[in-house]
N, C-alpha and C positions, 0 to 999 in steps of 0.2 A: 312495220310500215315501210313501204317502198319509197325510194327517193328518185326524183328526176332532176338532173343537173343540166342547165342550159349554158353552153359555152359560146359567148359572143365574140366573133372574130374581129379583132381590131389591129393586131400587130402586122407590120408589113410582111413578115416571114410567112404568115398564114393567109394574108389577103389574096395573093396570087395563086396560092396552092392550098386551099382549105383541107385537102386530104392529109397534109403534113400534120395538122392538128390531130386528126384521127390516129395517125401513127404514134404521135406523142402520148395520146390517151391510152392506146393499146399497150405501149411500152410500160407506162406506169402501172397498168393493171397486171401485166405479166410480172413485173417486179414485186407486186403485192400478192402474187399467187392467186389472182382472180380469173377464172375461166371467162373468156370474153366472146361475145357474138357481135359481129359488125353487120348491120343490115344495109347492104348496098342498094342503091336505087335501081341498078340494072347490071347485067353481066359485064358490060364494058367498064363500069365503075369498080366492080368486084375485081376484075383483072388488073385495073390500074392500081388499086390498093394492094393487091398481091405483089406487084412489081415494086411499089414504093416501100412496102414492109421489108422486102429483100434488101433494099439499098439504104434503108433509113439510118441504121447505126452500123458503120463499118466495123466497130469493135465488138458488137454483140448481136448474135443471131436471135431474132424474135420468131419463135416457132408459130407458124400460121399456115392455113390452107383455105381454099375455097370449098364450101360444102359440096359434097358429092364427088370430089376428086379422088378420094382415098377412103379405105375402110377404117383407118385408124383415127378418124376425126374426133372420137370421144376423148382421146388423150391429148389432142392438139390444143394448146392454151388459147390460141386466137383463131376463131373461125369467121370466114367472110361468107355471107349468104346473099345470093341474088334472089329477087322476088319469086322466081319460078321454083326455087328449091325449098324443101320443107325442113327448116332448121328447128331443133328443139331449143328451148330457152336456156340461158345460162345466168349465173348470178349478176353479171354485168353485161348490159346491152348498149351498143353505140348505134343510134338510129339515124340513118341518112335519108330515110324515106319520108313521105308526107303523112303517113298514117301513124297513129299512136300504136305502140306495141302493147298488146293486152295479155300476153302470156306471162306467167309468174317470173319475177326476177327481183333482185335486191335494189339495183340501181339502173336507171336509164340515163345515158348521156346523149344530149341533143346538141348538134353543132349548128350554130346560127350563122348564116352567111352575113357578110358585111353589107351586101346590097339591101337597102331598106325595102325594096319591092319584094324581095324574097323572104322577108321576115313575117309576113302576114300569116302563112300557114302555121308558123311556130307560135304565134300569139294564140291561135286557136288550140294548139296542142297544150300550151301552158294551162289554158282554161280547162281542157279535158282532164289533164293529170290532176289539177286541183280538185275537180269534181269527183275524181276517183279516190281522193284522200291521200295523194302523194305528198311527201315533204318536198318542197321546191327550192332550188338554189340557182343563182345566176353568177356566172364568172366571166370577167372580161379577159380575153386572151389576145 
């Protein structure tokens, strides 16, 4: 059974820069040897994440790239996909888009913004995942 984990942003560190939480989640996945796909909202967000992942941990390089940038992407532990690229699914998917990810995977991580107005689409996604039989978890970050 697949799992969907919703990460609710509350800590000051992530409030101003929610993508830092995405970097943190990607780092944990890399440490656990889980190939990860990050679904960016658009190319600008994909590029911002690319830059953040370069600088995220000065002591440890987190291997990552934007889908379509290089042939070796199958071996790259963390892939960032803009909507216009066709990314194949991976065991772990971090979803920053408004749509439910329906391709096969073991776990989907959803980052929930602190802004209550922005949470409504995520309530819908919670219901959709539940209807699809996902095991659901909520984490305050």
